[in-house]
DSSP file (Angstrom, degrees, kcal/mol; ACC not computed):
  #  RESIDUE AA STRUCTURE BP1 BP2  ACC     N-H-->O    O-->H-N    N-H-->O    O-->H-N    TCO  KAPPA ALPHA  PHI   PSI    X-CA   Y-CA   Z-CA
    1    1 A M     >        0   0    0      0, 0.0     4,-1.4     0, 0.0     3,-0.1   0.000 360.0 360.0 360.0 -29.6  -25.2  -24.7  -58.9
    2    2 A V  H  >  +     0   0    0      1,-0.2     4,-1.3     2,-0.2     5,-0.1   0.851 360.0  56.2 -72.4 -31.5  -23.8  -25.8  -62.3
    3    3 A G  H  > S+     0   0    0      1,-0.2     4,-0.5     2,-0.2    -1,-0.2   0.840 104.2  54.6 -67.5 -33.0  -21.6  -22.6  -62.3
    4    4 A V  H >4 S+     0   0    0      1,-0.2     3,-0.8     2,-0.2    -1,-0.2   0.904 105.2  50.4 -64.3 -41.8  -20.1  -23.6  -59.1
    5    5 A S  H 3< S+     0   0    0     -4,-1.4    -1,-0.2     1,-0.2    -2,-0.2   0.803 110.5  50.6 -70.7 -28.5  -19.0  -27.0  -60.2
    6    6 A R  H 3< S+     0   0    0     -4,-1.3     2,-0.3     2,-0.0    -1,-0.2   0.505  85.7 109.4 -84.7  -4.8  -17.3  -25.5  -63.4
    7    7 A F    <<  +     0   0    0     -3,-0.8     2,-0.3    -4,-0.5     5,-0.0  -0.546  45.5 176.4 -74.3 133.5  -15.3  -23.0  -61.4
    8    8 A T    >   -     0   0    0     -2,-0.3     3,-1.1     3,-0.0    -2,-0.0  -0.810  47.5 -97.4-127.0 171.9  -11.6  -23.6  -61.1
    9    9 A L  T 3  S+     0   0    0     -2,-0.3    -2,-0.0     1,-0.3    -1,-0.0   0.761 120.9  60.8 -64.0 -27.6   -8.7  -21.8  -59.7
   10   10 A A  T 3  S+     0   0    0      1,-0.1     2,-1.4     2,-0.1    -1,-0.3   0.745  85.6  84.2 -72.6 -24.0   -7.9  -20.3  -63.1
   11   11 A D    <   +     0   0    0     -3,-1.1    -1,-0.1     1,-0.2    -3,-0.0  -0.662  45.3 129.5 -80.5  89.1  -11.3  -18.6  -63.3
   12   12 A T        +     0   0    0     -2,-1.4    -1,-0.2    -5,-0.0    -2,-0.1   0.310  41.3 102.5-119.9   2.3  -10.7  -15.5  -61.3
   13   13 A G  S >  S-     0   0    0     -3,-0.2     3,-1.4     1,-0.1    -2,-0.0  -0.059  93.2 -84.6 -77.3-176.0  -12.1  -12.9  -63.8
   14   14 A P  T 3  S+     0   0    0      0, 0.0    -1,-0.1     0, 0.0     4,-0.0   0.601 120.3  69.2 -69.5 -11.5  -15.4  -11.1  -63.7
   15   15 A T  T 3  S+     0   0    0      2,-0.1     3,-0.1     3,-0.0    -4,-0.0   0.560  74.5 104.8 -83.9  -7.3  -17.2  -14.1  -65.4
   16   16 A A  S <  S-     0   0    0     -3,-1.4     5,-0.1     1,-0.1   -12,-0.1  -0.503  86.2 -97.1 -74.8 143.0  -16.8  -16.3  -62.4
   17   17 A P     >  -     0   0    0      0, 0.0     4,-1.3     0, 0.0    -1,-0.1  -0.192  25.9-123.3 -60.9 151.7  -20.0  -16.8  -60.4
   18   18 A A  H  > S+     0   0    0      1,-0.2     4,-1.2     2,-0.2     3,-0.1   0.856 110.5  55.3 -63.9 -38.0  -20.4  -14.6  -57.4
   19   19 A E  H  4 S+     0   0    0      1,-0.2     3,-0.4     2,-0.2    -1,-0.2   0.922 108.1  49.4 -61.4 -42.8  -20.8  -17.6  -55.0
   20   20 A A  H  > S+     0   0    0      1,-0.2     4,-0.8     2,-0.2    -1,-0.2   0.785 105.7  56.1 -70.3 -30.5  -17.5  -19.0  -56.2
   21   21 A T  H  X S+     0   0    0     -4,-1.3     4,-1.7     1,-0.2    -1,-0.2   0.797  93.2  69.1 -75.8 -27.9  -15.6  -15.8  -55.7
   22   22 A E  H >X S+     0   0    0     -4,-1.2     4,-1.9    -3,-0.4     3,-0.5   0.945  99.0  48.2 -58.2 -51.8  -16.5  -15.3  -52.1
   23   23 A P  H 34 S+     0   0    0      0, 0.0    -1,-0.2     0, 0.0    -2,-0.2   0.862 109.9  52.9 -58.5 -37.7  -14.4  -18.3  -50.9
   24   24 A A  H 3< S+     0   0    0     -4,-0.8     4,-0.5     1,-0.2    -2,-0.2   0.828 111.9  45.7 -67.7 -32.4  -11.4  -17.1  -52.9
   25   25 A E  H XX S+     0   0    0     -4,-1.7     4,-1.8    -3,-0.5     3,-0.6   0.802  99.6  71.8 -80.1 -30.4  -11.5  -13.6  -51.3
   26   26 A Q  H 3X S+     0   0    0     -4,-1.9     4,-2.6     1,-0.2     5,-0.2   0.877  92.9  51.4 -60.3 -44.3  -12.0  -14.9  -47.8
   27   27 A P  H 3> S+     0   0    0      0, 0.0     4,-2.3     0, 0.0    -1,-0.2   0.831 107.5  54.7 -62.1 -29.9   -8.5  -16.2  -47.2
   28   28 A V  H <> S+     0   0    0     -3,-0.6     4,-2.5    -4,-0.5    -2,-0.2   0.948 109.9  46.3 -62.7 -47.4   -7.1  -12.9  -48.3
   29   29 A A  H  X S+     0   0    0     -4,-1.8     4,-2.0     1,-0.2    -1,-0.2   0.891 113.4  50.2 -65.8 -39.0   -9.2  -11.1  -45.7
   30   30 A T  H  X S+     0   0    0     -4,-2.6     4,-2.3     2,-0.2    -1,-0.2   0.896 108.9  51.8 -65.4 -36.4   -8.1  -13.7  -43.1
   31   31 A K  H  X S+     0   0    0     -4,-2.3     4,-2.4     1,-0.2    -2,-0.2   0.930 110.2  47.0 -65.9 -43.9   -4.6  -13.2  -43.9
   32   32 A S  H  X S+     0   0    0     -4,-2.5     4,-2.1     1,-0.2    -1,-0.2   0.842 109.4  55.2 -71.4 -27.0   -4.8   -9.5  -43.5
   33   33 A K  H  X S+     0   0    0     -4,-2.0     4,-3.2     2,-0.2    -1,-0.2   0.910 106.5  52.6 -64.7 -39.0   -6.6  -10.0  -40.2
   34   34 A R  H  X S+     0   0    0     -4,-2.3     4,-2.6     1,-0.2    -2,-0.2   0.930 108.4  49.5 -62.4 -43.2   -3.7  -12.2  -39.1
   35   35 A R  H  X S+     0   0    0     -4,-2.4     4,-2.4     2,-0.2    -1,-0.2   0.905 110.9  49.5 -61.2 -38.6   -1.3   -9.5  -39.9
   36   36 A T  H  X S+     0   0    0     -4,-2.1     4,-2.6     2,-0.2     5,-0.2   0.917 110.9  49.3 -58.2 -47.6   -3.3   -7.0  -38.1
   37   37 A K  H  X S+     0   0    0     -4,-3.2     4,-2.7     2,-0.2    -2,-0.2   0.890 109.6  51.8 -64.1 -35.3   -3.5   -9.2  -35.1
   38   38 A C  H  X S+     0   0    0     -4,-2.6     4,-2.6     2,-0.2    -2,-0.2   0.930 110.8  48.8 -64.2 -44.1    0.3   -9.7  -35.2
   39   39 A R  H  X S+     0   0    0     -4,-2.4     4,-2.0     1,-0.2    -2,-0.2   0.911 112.9  47.3 -63.2 -39.6    0.9   -6.0  -35.3
   40   40 A R  H  X S+     0   0    0     -4,-2.6     4,-2.6     2,-0.2    -1,-0.2   0.926 110.8  51.6 -65.1 -43.0   -1.5   -5.5  -32.4
   41   41 A K  H  X S+     0   0    0     -4,-2.7     4,-2.3     1,-0.2    -2,-0.2   0.923 108.4  52.2 -61.1 -41.5    0.2   -8.2  -30.5
   42   42 A E  H  X S+     0   0    0     -4,-2.6     4,-1.4     1,-0.2    -1,-0.2   0.902 110.5  47.5 -61.7 -43.0    3.6   -6.6  -31.1
   43   43 A R  H  < S+     0   0    0     -4,-2.0    -1,-0.2     1,-0.2    -2,-0.2   0.879 112.7  48.9 -65.9 -39.1    2.4   -3.3  -29.8
   44   44 A N  H  < S+     0   0    0     -4,-2.6    -2,-0.2     1,-0.2    -1,-0.2   0.824 109.1  52.7 -74.7 -27.0    0.8   -4.9  -26.7
   45   45 A E  H  < S+     0   0    0     -4,-2.3    -1,-0.2    -5,-0.2    -2,-0.2   0.801  95.1  81.9 -74.5 -27.4    4.0   -6.9  -25.9
   46   46 A S  S  < S-     0   0    0     -4,-1.4     3,-0.1    -5,-0.2     0, 0.0  -0.496  93.1-104.1 -76.6 153.4    6.2   -3.8  -26.0
   47   47 A Q        -     0   0    0     -2,-0.1    -1,-0.1     1,-0.1     3,-0.1  -0.459  39.5-100.8 -77.4 144.5    6.2   -1.7  -22.9
   48   48 A P        -     0   0    0      0, 0.0     2,-0.2     0, 0.0    -1,-0.1  -0.314  43.0 -96.2 -66.4 148.8    4.3    1.5  -22.9
   49   49 A V        -     0   0    0     -3,-0.1     2,-0.4     2,-0.0    -3,-0.0  -0.437  39.7-155.5 -65.4 130.4    6.2    4.7  -23.3
   50   50 A S        -     0   0    0     -2,-0.2     3,-0.2    -3,-0.1    -1,-0.0  -0.911  17.5-171.0-111.6 141.2    7.0    6.4  -20.0
   51   51 A H        +     0   0    0     -2,-0.4     4,-0.3     1,-0.1    -1,-0.1  -0.084  62.7  99.0-112.7  29.0    7.7   10.1  -19.7
   52   52 A S     >  +     0   0    0      1,-0.2     4,-2.9     2,-0.1     5,-0.3   0.573  52.7  91.3 -97.1  -7.1    8.9    9.9  -16.1
   53   53 A K  H  > S+     0   0    0      1,-0.2     4,-2.6     2,-0.2     5,-0.2   0.899  87.0  48.2 -57.6 -44.3   12.7   10.0  -16.9
   54   54 A P  H  > S+     0   0    0      0, 0.0     4,-2.1     0, 0.0    -1,-0.2   0.898 115.4  45.6 -64.9 -33.8   13.0   13.8  -16.7
   55   55 A W  H  > S+     0   0    0     -4,-0.3     4,-2.1     2,-0.2    -2,-0.2   0.882 113.1  49.5 -77.4 -34.7   11.1   13.9  -13.4
   56   56 A A  H  X S+     0   0    0     -4,-2.9     4,-2.5     2,-0.2    -1,-0.2   0.891 110.7  51.2 -66.9 -38.1   13.1   11.0  -12.0
   57   57 A T  H  X S+     0   0    0     -4,-2.6     4,-2.2    -5,-0.3    -2,-0.2   0.911 111.5  46.4 -62.5 -44.0   16.3   12.7  -13.0
   58   58 A F  H  X S+     0   0    0     -4,-2.1     4,-2.7    -5,-0.2     5,-0.2   0.870 110.9  54.1 -68.1 -34.0   15.2   15.9  -11.3
   59   59 A G  H  X S+     0   0    0     -4,-2.1     4,-2.6     2,-0.2     5,-0.3   0.911 108.7  48.4 -62.9 -44.4   14.2   13.8   -8.2
   60   60 A V  H  X S+     0   0    0     -4,-2.5     4,-2.0     2,-0.2    -2,-0.2   0.955 113.9  45.9 -60.5 -50.0   17.6   12.2   -8.0
   61   61 A A  H  X S+     0   0    0     -4,-2.2     4,-2.3     2,-0.2     5,-0.2   0.946 116.8  44.1 -58.9 -51.8   19.3   15.6   -8.3
   62   62 A F  H  X S+     0   0    0     -4,-2.7     4,-2.7     1,-0.2     5,-0.2   0.953 118.0  41.6 -63.6 -52.8   17.1   17.3   -5.7
   63   63 A T  H  X S+     0   0    0     -4,-2.6     4,-2.4    -5,-0.2     5,-0.2   0.805 111.6  56.9 -68.9 -25.7   17.0   14.6   -3.2
   64   64 A L  H  X S+     0   0    0     -4,-2.0     4,-2.3    -5,-0.3    -1,-0.2   0.949 111.6  42.4 -67.6 -48.2   20.7   14.0   -3.6
   65   65 A V  H  X S+     0   0    0     -4,-2.3     4,-2.7     2,-0.2     5,-0.2   0.947 116.3  48.6 -60.3 -49.1   21.5   17.7   -2.8
   66   66 A L  H  X S+     0   0    0     -4,-2.7     4,-2.1     1,-0.2    -1,-0.2   0.901 113.8  44.7 -61.9 -42.6   19.0   17.8    0.1
   67   67 A S  H  X S+     0   0    0     -4,-2.4     4,-2.8    -5,-0.2     5,-0.3   0.884 112.1  53.4 -69.7 -36.1   20.2   14.6    1.7
   68   68 A A  H  X S+     0   0    0     -4,-2.3     4,-2.8    -5,-0.2    -2,-0.2   0.938 111.1  46.4 -61.7 -45.6   23.9   15.7    1.2
   69   69 A I  H  X S+     0   0    0     -4,-2.7     4,-2.3     2,-0.2    -1,-0.2   0.926 115.3  45.3 -66.1 -42.7   23.2   19.0    3.0
   70   70 A L  H  X S+     0   0    0     -4,-2.1     4,-2.2    -5,-0.2    -2,-0.2   0.881 115.0  47.6 -67.8 -39.4   21.3   17.4    5.9
   71   71 A N  H  X S+     0   0    0     -4,-2.8     4,-2.6    18,-0.2     5,-0.2   0.896 112.5  50.0 -66.0 -41.2   23.9   14.6    6.3
   72   72 A G  H  X S+     0   0    0     -4,-2.8     4,-2.3    17,-0.4    17,-0.2   0.928 111.0  48.3 -65.2 -42.4   26.7   17.1    6.2
   73   73 A F  H  X S+     0   0    0     -4,-2.3     4,-1.1     2,-0.2    -2,-0.2   0.929 114.0  46.8 -62.8 -45.3   25.1   19.3    8.8
   74   74 A S  H >X S+     0   0    0     -4,-2.2     3,-0.7     1,-0.2     4,-0.7   0.941 114.2  46.2 -64.7 -46.5   24.4   16.3   11.1
   75   75 A N  H >X S+     0   0    0     -4,-2.6     4,-1.5     1,-0.2     3,-0.7   0.853 107.8  57.9 -68.1 -33.9   27.9   15.0   10.7
   76   76 A S  H 3< S+     0   0    0     -4,-2.3    -1,-0.2     9,-0.3    -2,-0.2   0.759  99.8  60.7 -67.9 -22.6   29.5   18.5   11.3
   77   77 A Q  H << S+     0   0    0     -4,-1.1    -1,-0.2    -3,-0.7    -2,-0.2   0.791 115.1  30.3 -75.3 -24.5   27.7   18.6   14.7
   78   78 A H  H << S+     0   0    0     -4,-0.7    -2,-0.2    -3,-0.7    -1,-0.2   0.578  97.7  95.7-109.9 -11.8   29.5   15.6   16.0
   79   79 A A  S  < S-     0   0    0     -4,-1.5     6,-0.1     1,-0.1     3,-0.1  -0.544  71.9-131.8 -85.8 147.8   32.9   15.6   14.3
   80   80 A P  S    S+     0   0    0      0, 0.0     2,-0.5     0, 0.0    -1,-0.1   0.812 102.6  43.4 -64.6 -28.3   36.0   17.1   15.9
   81   81 A S  S  > S-     0   0    0      1,-0.1     4,-2.0     2,-0.0     3,-0.4  -0.978  76.8-152.6-119.5 121.3   36.7   18.9   12.7
   82   82 A Q  H  > S+     0   0    0     -2,-0.5     4,-2.6     1,-0.2     5,-0.2   0.870  94.3  54.7 -64.5 -36.5   33.6   20.5   11.0
   83   83 A W  H  > S+     0   0    0      1,-0.2     4,-2.2     2,-0.2    -1,-0.2   0.856 108.4  50.4 -67.2 -34.3   35.0   20.4    7.5
   84   84 A A  H  > S+     0   0    0     -3,-0.4     4,-2.5     2,-0.2    -1,-0.2   0.887 110.2  50.0 -69.6 -37.0   35.6   16.6    7.9
   85   85 A G  H  X S+     0   0    0     -4,-2.0     4,-2.7     2,-0.2    -9,-0.3   0.913 111.7  47.7 -63.0 -42.5   32.0   16.1    9.1
   86   86 A W  H  X S+     0   0    0     -4,-2.6     4,-2.6     2,-0.2     5,-0.2   0.918 111.9  50.0 -61.6 -43.8   30.7   18.1    6.2
   87   87 A L  H  X S+     0   0    0     -4,-2.2     4,-1.5     2,-0.2    -2,-0.2   0.924 113.0  46.3 -65.1 -43.1   32.8   16.1    3.7
   88   88 A M  H  X S+     0   0    0     -4,-2.5     4,-1.1     1,-0.2     3,-0.2   0.949 114.3  48.2 -59.4 -48.7   31.6   12.7    5.2
   89   89 A G  H  < S+     0   0    0     -4,-2.7   -17,-0.4     1,-0.2     3,-0.3   0.866 109.4  52.6 -62.7 -37.6   28.0   13.9    5.2
   90   90 A L  H  X S+     0   0    0     -4,-2.6     4,-0.6     1,-0.2    -1,-0.2   0.811 108.3  50.8 -67.4 -30.6   28.2   15.1    1.7
   91   91 A S  H  X S+     0   0    0     -4,-1.5     4,-2.4    -5,-0.2    -1,-0.2   0.704  91.0  78.5 -84.8 -15.6   29.6   11.8    0.4
   92   92 A V  H  X S+     0   0    0     -4,-1.1     4,-2.3    -3,-0.3     5,-0.2   0.955  96.8  41.5 -61.9 -50.7   26.9    9.6    2.0
   93   93 A P  H  > S+     0   0    0      0, 0.0     4,-2.5     0, 0.0    -1,-0.2   0.857 112.7  55.4 -65.6 -28.1   24.1   10.1   -0.5
   94   94 A V  H  X S+     0   0    0     -4,-0.6     4,-2.6     2,-0.2    -2,-0.2   0.929 109.0  47.1 -64.6 -43.9   26.5   10.0   -3.4
   95   95 A I  H  X S+     0   0    0     -4,-2.4     4,-2.5     1,-0.2     5,-0.2   0.912 111.5  52.2 -67.2 -39.4   27.7    6.5   -2.2
   96   96 A V  H  X S+     0   0    0     -4,-2.3     4,-2.1    -5,-0.2    -1,-0.2   0.929 110.4  48.4 -58.9 -43.8   24.1    5.4   -1.8
   97   97 A L  H  X S+     0   0    0     -4,-2.5     4,-2.1     2,-0.2    -2,-0.2   0.917 111.8  48.1 -59.4 -47.7   23.4    6.5   -5.3
   98   98 A V  H  X S+     0   0    0     -4,-2.6     4,-2.5     1,-0.2    -1,-0.2   0.890 112.5  48.6 -63.3 -40.1   26.4    4.7   -6.7
   99   99 A L  H  X S+     0   0    0     -4,-2.5     4,-2.6     1,-0.2    -1,-0.2   0.864 109.9  52.3 -69.4 -35.2   25.5    1.5   -4.9
  100  100 A A  H  X S+     0   0    0     -4,-2.1     4,-2.4    -5,-0.2    -1,-0.2   0.902 111.3  47.2 -62.0 -43.5   22.0    1.7   -6.0
  101  101 A K  H  X S+     0   0    0     -4,-2.1     4,-2.3     2,-0.2    -2,-0.2   0.905 113.3  47.3 -68.8 -41.7   23.1    2.1   -9.6
  102  102 A V  H  X S+     0   0    0     -4,-2.5     4,-2.4     2,-0.2     5,-0.3   0.938 112.4  51.1 -64.8 -44.8   25.7   -0.8   -9.3
  103  103 A C  H  X S+     0   0    0     -4,-2.6     4,-2.1     1,-0.2     5,-0.2   0.955 112.7  45.5 -57.1 -50.5   23.0   -3.1   -7.7
  104  104 A G  H  X S+     0   0    0     -4,-2.4     4,-1.8     1,-0.2    -1,-0.2   0.881 114.7  45.8 -64.9 -40.6   20.5   -2.4  -10.4
  105  105 A E  H  X S+     0   0    0     -4,-2.3     4,-1.2     2,-0.2    -1,-0.2   0.855 114.0  48.2 -71.0 -35.3   22.9   -2.9  -13.3
  106  106 A K  H  <>S+     0   0    0     -4,-2.4     5,-3.1    -5,-0.2     4,-0.2   0.835 111.6  50.6 -74.1 -32.9   24.4   -6.1  -11.9
  107  107 A Y  H ><5S+     0   0    0     -4,-2.1     3,-1.1    -5,-0.3    -2,-0.2   0.899 106.7  56.3 -66.8 -38.5   20.8   -7.5  -11.2
  108  108 A R  H 3<5S+     0   0    0     -4,-1.8    -2,-0.2     1,-0.3    -1,-0.2   0.823 108.4  45.6 -66.3 -30.7   19.9   -6.6  -14.8
  109  109 A V  T 3<5S-     0   0    0     -4,-1.2    -1,-0.3    -5,-0.1    -2,-0.2   0.355 120.8-106.5 -94.3   7.7   22.8   -8.7  -16.2
  110  110 A N  T < 5S+     0   0    0     -3,-1.1     2,-0.8    -4,-0.2    -3,-0.2   0.801  77.8 134.0  79.9  29.7   22.0  -11.6  -13.9
  111  111 A Q     >< +     0   0    0     -5,-3.1     4,-2.1     1,-0.2     3,-0.2  -0.645  24.8 166.0-104.7  71.9   25.0  -11.1  -11.5
  112  112 A K  H  >  +     0   0    0     -2,-0.8     4,-2.9     1,-0.2     5,-0.2   0.828  63.7  55.4 -66.6 -35.6   22.8  -11.5   -8.4
  113  113 A P  H  > S+     0   0    0      0, 0.0     4,-2.4     0, 0.0    -1,-0.2   0.935 112.2  45.0 -63.0 -40.3   25.5  -12.1   -5.7
  114  114 A V  H  > S+     0   0    0     -3,-0.2     4,-2.9     2,-0.2     5,-0.3   0.926 113.7  50.2 -63.9 -44.0   27.2   -8.8   -6.6
  115  115 A A  H  X S+     0   0    0     -4,-2.1     4,-2.9     1,-0.2     5,-0.2   0.920 110.4  49.5 -63.1 -40.7   23.8   -7.1   -6.8
  116  116 A W  H  X S+     0   0    0     -4,-2.9     4,-3.0     2,-0.2     5,-0.2   0.933 112.4  48.4 -63.4 -43.5   22.8   -8.4   -3.3
  117  117 A L  H  X S+     0   0    0     -4,-2.4     4,-2.3    -5,-0.2     5,-0.3   0.948 115.3  43.1 -61.5 -49.7   26.2   -7.2   -1.9
  118  118 A A  H  X S+     0   0    0     -4,-2.9     4,-2.1     1,-0.2    -2,-0.2   0.911 116.8  47.9 -64.4 -41.7   25.9   -3.7   -3.4
  119  119 A G  H  X S+     0   0    0     -4,-2.9     4,-2.2    -5,-0.3    -2,-0.2   0.907 112.0  49.1 -67.3 -41.4   22.2   -3.5   -2.5
  120  120 A G  H  X S+     0   0    0     -4,-3.0     4,-2.0    -5,-0.2    -2,-0.2   0.907 113.3  45.0 -63.0 -44.6   22.8   -4.6    1.1
  121  121 A S  H  X S+     0   0    0     -4,-2.3     4,-2.0    -5,-0.2    -1,-0.2   0.866 114.0  51.2 -69.3 -34.1   25.6   -2.2    1.7
  122  122 A G  H  X S+     0   0    0     -4,-2.1     4,-2.2    -5,-0.3    -2,-0.2   0.877 108.9  50.1 -67.1 -36.8   23.6    0.5    0.1
  123  123 A A  H  X S+     0   0    0     -4,-2.2     4,-2.0     2,-0.2    -2,-0.2   0.890 109.1  52.0 -70.5 -36.9   20.6   -0.2    2.3
  124  124 A A  H  X S+     0   0    0     -4,-2.0     4,-1.9     1,-0.2    -2,-0.2   0.942 113.4  44.1 -62.0 -45.0   22.8   -0.1    5.5
  125  125 A L  H  X S+     0   0    0     -4,-2.0     4,-2.2     1,-0.2    -1,-0.2   0.859 110.4  56.6 -70.2 -31.5   24.2    3.3    4.5
  126  126 A L  H  X S+     0   0    0     -4,-2.2     4,-2.0     2,-0.2    -1,-0.2   0.869 105.9  48.9 -63.9 -37.4   20.7    4.4    3.5
  127  127 A F  H  X S+     0   0    0     -4,-2.0     4,-2.2     2,-0.2    -1,-0.2   0.894 111.5  50.3 -65.2 -40.7   19.4    3.7    7.0
  128  128 A L  H  X S+     0   0    0     -4,-1.9     4,-2.5     1,-0.2    -2,-0.2   0.908 109.6  51.3 -65.1 -38.4   22.3    5.6    8.5
  129  129 A S  H  X S+     0   0    0     -4,-2.2     4,-2.6     1,-0.2    -1,-0.2   0.863 105.8  54.8 -67.9 -33.2   21.5    8.5    6.2
  130  130 A V  H  X S+     0   0    0     -4,-2.0     4,-2.2     2,-0.2    -1,-0.2   0.924 109.3  48.7 -62.7 -43.4   17.8    8.5    7.3
  131  131 A W  H  X S+     0   0    0     -4,-2.2     4,-2.4     2,-0.2    -2,-0.2   0.936 112.4  46.2 -63.1 -44.6   19.0    8.8   10.9
  132  132 A H  H  X S+     0   0    0     -4,-2.5     4,-2.4     1,-0.2    -2,-0.2   0.925 112.8  49.5 -64.5 -42.5   21.4   11.6   10.2
  133  133 A C  H  X S+     0   0    0     -4,-2.6     4,-2.4     2,-0.2    -1,-0.2   0.884 109.6  53.7 -60.6 -37.2   18.8   13.5    8.1
  134  134 A S  H  X S+     0   0    0     -4,-2.2     4,-2.5     1,-0.2    -2,-0.2   0.916 108.3  49.2 -60.1 -44.4   16.3   13.0   10.9
  135  135 A Q  H  X S+     0   0    0     -4,-2.4     4,-2.6     1,-0.2    -2,-0.2   0.916 112.0  47.9 -61.3 -43.5   18.7   14.5   13.4
  136  136 A S  H  X S+     0   0    0     -4,-2.4     4,-2.7     2,-0.2     5,-0.2   0.889 111.5  49.1 -68.8 -37.4   19.4   17.5   11.1
  137  137 A I  H  X S+     0   0    0     -4,-2.4     4,-2.5     2,-0.2     6,-0.4   0.912 111.5  50.7 -64.6 -40.9   15.7   18.1   10.5
  138  138 A A  H  X S+     0   0    0     -4,-2.5     4,-2.2     2,-0.2     5,-0.3   0.928 113.6  45.6 -61.7 -46.6   15.0   17.9   14.2
  139  139 A L  H  < S+     0   0    0     -4,-2.6    -2,-0.2     1,-0.2    -1,-0.2   0.909 116.5  43.9 -62.0 -43.5   17.8   20.4   14.9
  140  140 A L  H  < S+     0   0    0     -4,-2.7    -2,-0.2    -5,-0.2    -1,-0.2   0.846 124.9  31.3 -76.3 -31.9   16.8   22.8   12.2
  141  141 A T  H  < S-     0   0    0     -4,-2.5    -2,-0.2    -5,-0.2    -3,-0.2   0.673  98.0-126.4-101.5 -16.3   13.0   22.8   12.8
  142  142 A G     <  +     0   0    0     -4,-2.2    -3,-0.1    -5,-0.3    -4,-0.1   0.595  64.9 133.2  84.0   8.8   13.0   22.2   16.6
  143  143 A S        -     0   0    0     -6,-0.4    -1,-0.3    -5,-0.3    -2,-0.1  -0.352  63.8 -89.6 -85.0 172.0   10.7   19.2   16.2
  144  144 A T    >>  -     0   0    0      1,-0.1     4,-1.0    -2,-0.1     3,-0.8  -0.373  36.6-110.4 -78.4 164.8   11.1   15.9   17.9
  145  145 A I  H 3> S+     0   0    0      1,-0.2     4,-1.7     2,-0.2    -1,-0.1   0.798 116.1  60.6 -64.7 -30.0   13.1   13.1   16.2
  146  146 A W  H 34 S+     0   0    0      1,-0.2    -1,-0.2     2,-0.2   -12,-0.0   0.768 106.2  46.2 -74.5 -21.4    9.9   11.1   15.6
  147  147 A L  H <> S+     0   0    0     -3,-0.8     4,-0.5     2,-0.1    -1,-0.2   0.686 112.1  51.5 -85.5 -20.2    8.4   13.9   13.5
  148  148 A A  H  X S+     0   0    0     -4,-1.0     4,-2.3     2,-0.1     5,-0.2   0.759  94.2  73.2 -84.7 -27.8   11.6   14.3   11.6
  149  149 A V  H  X S+     0   0    0     -4,-1.7     4,-2.9     1,-0.2     5,-0.3   0.931  93.6  51.0 -55.8 -52.3   11.9   10.6   10.6
  150  150 A P  H  > S+     0   0    0      0, 0.0     4,-2.4     0, 0.0    -1,-0.2   0.917 110.5  49.7 -54.2 -43.8    9.1   10.6    8.0
  151  151 A M  H  X S+     0   0    0     -4,-0.5     4,-2.1     1,-0.2    -2,-0.2   0.946 113.1  45.5 -60.3 -49.7   10.5   13.6    6.2
  152  152 A S  H  X S+     0   0    0     -4,-2.3     4,-2.6     1,-0.2     5,-0.3   0.851 111.1  53.5 -66.7 -32.7   14.0   12.1    6.1
  153  153 A V  H  X S+     0   0    0     -4,-2.9     4,-2.5    -5,-0.2     5,-0.4   0.914 109.1  49.4 -65.6 -39.8   12.6    8.7    5.0
  154  154 A A  H  X S+     0   0    0     -4,-2.4     4,-0.9    -5,-0.3    -2,-0.2   0.883 114.0  46.8 -66.8 -37.5   10.8   10.5    2.1
  155  155 A I  H  X S+     0   0    0     -4,-2.1     4,-1.5     2,-0.2    -2,-0.2   0.955 120.1  35.2 -64.4 -54.4   14.1   12.3    1.1
  156  156 A D  H  X S+     0   0    0     -4,-2.6     4,-1.5     1,-0.2    -2,-0.2   0.879 121.7  43.1 -76.4 -38.9   16.4    9.3    1.2
  157  157 A F  H  X S+     0   0    0     -4,-2.5     4,-2.4    -5,-0.3    -1,-0.2   0.751 110.3  60.0 -78.1 -21.1   14.0    6.6   -0.1
  158  158 A G  H  X S+     0   0    0     -4,-0.9     4,-2.3    -5,-0.4    -2,-0.2   0.864 102.8  52.6 -66.2 -38.7   12.8    9.1   -2.7
  159  159 A L  H  X S+     0   0    0     -4,-1.5     4,-1.9     2,-0.2    -2,-0.2   0.933 112.5  43.3 -59.7 -48.1   16.4    9.3   -3.9
  160  160 A V  H  X S+     0   0    0     -4,-1.5     4,-2.7     1,-0.2    -2,-0.2   0.922 113.9  51.8 -67.5 -42.9   16.5    5.5   -4.3
  161  161 A A  H  X S+     0   0    0     -4,-2.4     4,-2.3     1,-0.2    -1,-0.2   0.873 109.4  48.5 -66.1 -37.8   13.0    5.4   -5.9
  162  162 A C  H  X S+     0   0    0     -4,-2.3     4,-1.6     2,-0.2    -1,-0.2   0.871 111.8  50.3 -69.2 -38.0   13.9    8.0   -8.5
  163  163 A E  H  X S+     0   0    0     -4,-1.9     4,-2.9     2,-0.2    -2,-0.2   0.899 109.5  50.9 -65.9 -40.6   17.1    6.0   -9.3
  164  164 A V  H  X S+     0   0    0     -4,-2.7     4,-2.6     1,-0.2    -2,-0.2   0.928 106.9  54.2 -56.8 -47.8   15.2    2.8   -9.6
  165  165 A A  H  < S+     0   0    0     -4,-2.3     4,-0.4     1,-0.2    -1,-0.2   0.876 111.6  46.0 -59.8 -36.1   12.8    4.6  -12.0
  166  166 A I  H >< S+     0   0    0     -4,-1.6     3,-1.0     1,-0.2    -2,-0.2   0.934 112.4  48.8 -69.4 -47.8   15.8    5.6  -14.1
  167  167 A I  H 3< S+     0   0    0     -4,-2.9    -2,-0.2     1,-0.2    -1,-0.2   0.862 110.6  51.3 -64.1 -32.6   17.4    2.2  -14.1
  168  168 A T  T 3< S+     0   0    0     -4,-2.6    -1,-0.2    -5,-0.2    -2,-0.2   0.476  79.0 117.9 -89.0   1.1   14.2    0.4  -15.1
  169  169 A E  S <  S-     0   0    0     -3,-1.0     2,-0.1    -4,-0.4    -3,-0.0  -0.394  79.3 -98.7 -59.1 141.2   13.4    2.5  -18.0
  170  170 A P        -     0   0    0      0, 0.0     2,-0.2     0, 0.0    -1,-0.1  -0.377  40.7-126.4 -63.5 136.5   13.4    0.6  -21.3
  171  171 A R              0   0    0      1,-0.1    -3,-0.0    -2,-0.1     0, 0.0  -0.575 360.0 360.0 -89.2 154.0   16.7    1.0  -23.2
  172  172 A E              0   0    0     -2,-0.2    -1,-0.1     0, 0.0     0, 0.0   0.358 360.0 360.0 -99.5 360.0   16.7    2.2  -26.8
């Protein structure tokens, strides 16, 4: 006990009593634990790495082409000029894609009225595209329209879902 009372901050060498050196080392360990906790906290706060971007990009391209072909076929069935019907049909999914991108980017920068306008008009055109794709699937497969609707919903909403996956990826 006498050694503990004679211990000062200057006594840090090997002659200091063992009991007295333990409290001096403890704050160093606590400090390193704090650093470790901060590093862990930084890792937990950052978003996990996602490897879905290549798949989402493929999904956008594939569903865009499929939807464009189905929309073009459906519009060419009713248009007085087939080329005009195909042109209108091919442009519908591209417009939906552009409006989804504008909606997401405007929402991201907190311009909500513009985002709602782009999203609403994109949704209206998306539902029209679903109907046209359903008609094309029903004509091509010979199934009823009610059996073609789920496939067209999967195609068109898959396009939007893949685009949302790309938009919401963390930026570097």
